C-alpha positions as CSV (number, residue, x, y, z in Angstrom):
1,M,-11.3,12.2,-9.3
2,K,-7.9,12.5,-7.8
3,I,-6.8,10.7,-4.7
4,T,-3.5,11.5,-2.8
5,W,-2.1,9.5,0.0
6,L,-0.2,11.8,2.4
7,G,1.3,9.1,4.7
8,T,-0.2,7.1,7.6
9,A,-4.0,7.2,7.0
10,A,-4.1,10.7,5.6
11,I,-6.0,10.8,2.3
12,R,-7.0,13.8,0.2
13,I,-9.8,13.3,-2.4
14,E,-10.4,16.0,-5.1
15,A,-13.6,15.6,-7.0
16,A,-16.4,17.7,-8.5
17,G,-14.5,20.9,-7.6
18,E,-14.3,19.9,-3.9
19,R,-11.3,18.9,-1.8
20,L,-11.9,16.5,1.2
21,L,-9.2,15.5,3.7
22,F,-9.3,12.4,5.8
23,D,-7.3,11.7,9.0
24,P,-4.5,14.2,8.7
25,F,-1.4,13.2,10.7
26,V,2.2,14.6,11.0
27,Q,4.6,11.6,11.3
28,L,6.8,11.5,14.4
29,V,10.6,11.5,14.4
30,G,11.9,8.6,12.3
31,G,8.6,8.3,10.3
32,E,8.9,6.6,6.9
33,N,7.1,9.5,5.1
34,P,8.1,12.7,6.9
35,N,5.6,15.5,6.4
36,C,4.5,18.7,8.2
37,L,1.4,20.6,9.3
38,D,1.7,22.9,6.3
39,D,0.6,19.9,4.1
40,F,-2.9,20.2,5.6
41,L,-3.4,24.0,6.1
42,E,-5.4,24.6,2.9
43,D,-7.9,21.9,3.5
44,E,-11.3,23.2,4.6
45,V,-13.3,20.0,4.8
46,I,-11.9,17.3,7.1
47,F,-13.3,13.9,8.0
48,I,-12.1,11.9,10.9
49,T,-12.7,8.1,11.0
50,H,-11.9,7.6,14.7
51,G,-10.3,9.2,17.7
52,H,-6.8,7.6,17.9
53,L,-4.0,10.1,17.9
54,D,-2.7,9.2,14.4
55,H,-6.1,10.2,13.0
56,L,-7.1,13.1,15.2
57,M,-4.1,14.7,16.9
58,E,-3.4,17.4,14.4
59,I,-6.9,18.9,14.4
60,P,-6.5,21.3,17.4
61,E,-3.4,22.8,15.8
62,L,-5.1,23.1,12.5
63,L,-8.1,24.9,13.9
64,E,-6.5,27.2,16.6
65,D,-3.3,29.0,17.3
66,E,-1.3,28.9,20.5
67,D,-3.7,31.5,22.1
68,G,-6.8,29.5,21.3
69,E,-7.8,31.8,18.5
70,A,-9.4,30.4,15.3
71,C,-6.8,30.2,12.5
72,S,-8.8,28.2,10.0
73,D,-12.3,28.1,8.5
74,A,-12.1,24.3,8.2
75,T,-15.1,22.2,9.2
76,V,-14.3,18.8,10.9
77,Y,-16.7,15.9,10.7
78,C,-16.3,13.1,13.2
79,G,-18.0,10.7,15.5
80,S,-19.1,11.7,19.0
81,V,-16.1,10.1,20.8
82,A,-13.6,12.1,18.6
83,A,-15.8,15.2,19.0
84,D,-15.7,14.9,22.8
85,T,-11.9,14.6,22.7
86,L,-11.7,17.8,20.6
87,D,-14.2,19.6,22.9
88,G,-11.7,19.2,25.7
89,M,-8.8,20.6,23.7
90,L,-10.4,23.5,21.8
91,Q,-11.4,26.9,23.1
92,D,-14.3,26.8,20.6
93,A,-15.5,23.6,19.1
94,G,-18.0,25.3,16.8
95,Q,-16.1,24.0,13.7
96,V,-16.6,20.4,14.8
97,V,-19.7,18.6,13.5
98,K,-20.7,15.3,15.0
99,V,-21.8,12.6,12.6
100,S,-23.3,9.1,13.1
101,P,-23.8,6.0,10.9
102,G,-26.7,6.7,8.5
103,D,-25.9,10.4,8.1
104,C,-25.3,11.8,4.7
105,I,-23.3,15.0,4.2
106,R,-23.3,17.1,1.0
107,I,-20.2,18.9,0.1
108,G,-21.1,20.7,-3.1
109,R,-21.6,17.9,-5.6
110,V,-19.9,15.3,-3.4
111,S,-22.1,13.0,-1.2
112,V,-20.5,11.4,1.9
113,K,-22.5,8.7,3.7
114,V,-21.4,7.5,7.1
115,H,-21.3,3.8,8.0
116,P,-20.2,2.0,11.2
117,G,-16.8,0.3,11.2
118,R,-14.6,-1.7,13.5
119,H,-11.1,-1.1,14.7
120,A,-8.5,-3.8,14.0
121,R,-7.2,-5.7,17.0
122,P,-3.4,-5.7,17.4
123,G,-3.0,-9.1,19.0
124,R,0.6,-10.2,19.5
125,T,1.9,-7.3,17.5
126,A,1.7,-5.2,20.6
127,L,4.0,-7.6,22.5
128,K,6.5,-7.6,19.7
129,T,6.6,-3.8,19.8
130,L,7.4,-3.8,23.5
131,L,10.2,-6.2,23.0
132,S,11.7,-4.5,20.0
133,P,15.1,-2.8,20.3
134,R,13.6,0.2,18.6
135,M,12.0,1.0,21.9
136,V,15.5,2.3,22.9
137,R,16.2,4.1,19.6
138,Y,12.9,5.9,19.7
139,A,12.5,6.3,23.4
140,G,11.3,9.9,23.1
141,N,8.5,8.9,20.8
142,A,7.6,6.0,23.0
143,L,7.2,8.2,26.1
144,A,5.2,10.8,24.1
145,L,2.9,8.2,22.7
146,A,2.3,6.6,26.1
147,W,1.1,9.9,27.4
148,L,-0.8,10.9,24.2
149,N,-2.5,7.6,23.7
150,R,-4.7,8.1,26.8
151,R,-5.9,11.5,25.5
152,F,-7.0,10.1,22.2
153,P,-9.4,7.1,22.7
154,E,-11.1,5.2,19.9
155,G,-13.9,4.5,22.3
156,G,-15.3,1.6,20.2
157,Q,-16.3,4.1,17.4
158,T,-14.6,3.8,14.1
159,L,-16.4,5.1,11.0
160,V,-16.4,4.2,7.4
161,Y,-17.1,6.9,4.8
162,E,-18.8,6.3,1.4
163,M,-18.2,9.0,-1.1
164,E,-20.1,9.5,-4.4
165,A,-18.9,12.0,-7.0
166,E,-18.4,12.2,-10.7
167,G,-20.4,9.0,-11.1
168,K,-17.9,7.0,-8.9
169,T,-18.1,5.5,-5.4
170,V,-15.2,5.4,-3.0
171,L,-15.3,3.5,0.3
172,L,-12.8,4.7,2.9
173,L,-12.1,2.6,6.0
174,G,-10.6,4.0,9.2
175,S,-9.2,0.7,10.3
176,M,-9.0,-2.9,9.0
177,G,-12.4,-4.0,10.3
178,L,-16.1,-4.0,9.3
179,A,-19.2,-4.0,11.4
180,P,-20.9,-7.4,11.1
181,E,-24.4,-6.0,10.8
182,A,-23.6,-3.1,8.5
183,D,-24.9,-2.9,4.9
184,Y,-22.0,-1.6,2.9
185,P,-22.1,-0.9,-0.8
186,K,-20.8,-3.7,-3.0
187,G,-18.6,-3.1,-6.0
188,A,-17.3,0.3,-5.1
189,D,-15.0,1.8,-7.7
190,L,-12.3,2.2,-5.1
191,L,-11.8,0.8,-1.6
192,I,-9.2,2.7,0.5
193,L,-8.0,0.1,2.9
194,P,-5.7,0.6,6.0
195,F,-3.1,-2.2,6.0
196,Q,-1.9,-2.3,9.6
197,G,-3.0,-3.1,13.1
198,C,-3.6,-6.9,13.2
199,P,-1.5,-10.0,13.3
200,D,-2.5,-11.2,9.8
201,P,-3.1,-8.2,7.6
202,A,-3.2,-10.1,4.3
203,G,-5.8,-12.5,5.6
204,Q,-7.9,-9.8,7.2
205,A,-7.8,-7.7,4.1
206,A,-8.8,-10.7,2.0
207,R,-11.9,-11.2,4.2
208,I,-12.9,-7.5,3.7
209,V,-12.4,-7.8,-0.1
210,E,-14.6,-10.9,-0.2
211,R,-17.4,-9.0,1.6
212,L,-17.1,-5.7,-0.4
213,R,-15.9,-6.9,-3.8
214,P,-14.5,-3.4,-4.9
215,K,-13.3,-2.8,-8.4
216,R,-10.0,-1.4,-7.2
217,I,-8.1,-1.1,-3.9
218,L,-5.7,1.6,-2.6
219,L,-3.8,0.6,0.5
220,D,-2.8,3.1,3.2
221,H,-1.6,3.1,6.8
222,F,1.1,0.5,5.9
223,D,4.0,2.7,6.7
224,D,6.2,3.2,9.8
225,A,4.7,6.6,10.8
226,F,5.3,6.7,14.6
227,P,8.2,4.4,15.6
228,P,8.6,2.4,17.7
229,V,4.9,1.6,18.0
230,S,4.2,1.5,14.3
231,R,6.1,-0.6,11.7
232,S,6.4,-0.9,7.9
233,V,4.1,-3.7,6.8
234,D,5.0,-5.9,3.9
235,T,2.1,-5.7,1.4
236,R,3.5,-8.3,-1.0
237,P,1.7,-11.3,0.6
238,F,-1.6,-9.5,0.1
239,K,-0.8,-8.6,-3.5
240,K,0.1,-12.2,-4.2
241,L,-3.1,-13.4,-2.6
242,M,-5.2,-10.9,-4.6
243,Q,-3.6,-12.2,-7.9
244,E,-4.5,-15.7,-6.9
245,R,-8.1,-15.2,-5.7
246,Y,-9.2,-11.9,-7.3
247,P,-7.2,-11.3,-10.4
248,D,-9.8,-8.9,-11.7
249,I,-9.3,-6.6,-8.7
250,R,-6.3,-4.3,-8.8
251,A,-4.6,-3.5,-5.5
252,A,-2.1,-0.6,-5.4
253,K,0.4,0.5,-2.9
254,P,0.6,4.3,-3.4
255,V,3.6,6.6,-3.1
256,A,3.1,9.4,-0.5
257,G,2.3,12.7,-2.1
258,R,1.8,11.3,-5.6
259,P,-1.8,11.6,-6.8
260,V,-3.6,8.7,-8.5
261,E,-6.6,9.2,-10.9
262,L,-9.8,7.3,-10.6
């Protein structure tokens, strides 16, 4: 099984002859890991964890050209909130499949189960962003994001995907939060964990690890992808905490575009 982080929360998983893409996003001007739409054009199975713009915004352009004609055979799996957003943007939303917690999707020999999740709460980080001098430097991004953010609501619906293939289990979170009532699998071979969006990412991540007890962790969404709203998050406090509390669980910070083997 091969896992490639493509910046922000974009993850490509290749397993059992299949290729699954999660949350594709092209970083804005000044993004820490610049990429382009071409990086996602060959993916034909796409899963979306929630409707925020940095998870969903590229889908209309991936599916349709400027005239509203289909330009891809890709199938997009997402929750109802994200699907409703896409329905208002696409000429034909026939390639969009709504999924709900409890659903299980078969992609060849890969099984994908849907679980409920929770979106992280930004807390005081939002105020720090507004007061940052980067608001001036990236004013164009800030204006675009202010307009786009209203078009891409999360709507209280963030999903977690559990993948099984090649005898391994991968649990992918869309944001750094878990649903209190959900029954998640314990001891997954890999937990893909977004590391951004709350005032204390190391502490929040540790609480998630305590609950899920994965064998390995791959961080994502820790980079400065859409300045000035995003920021580069220091992952070292979390790695130190993991070494102290869970020395048997390896936590890795990937390099964008460089595959890792599981």
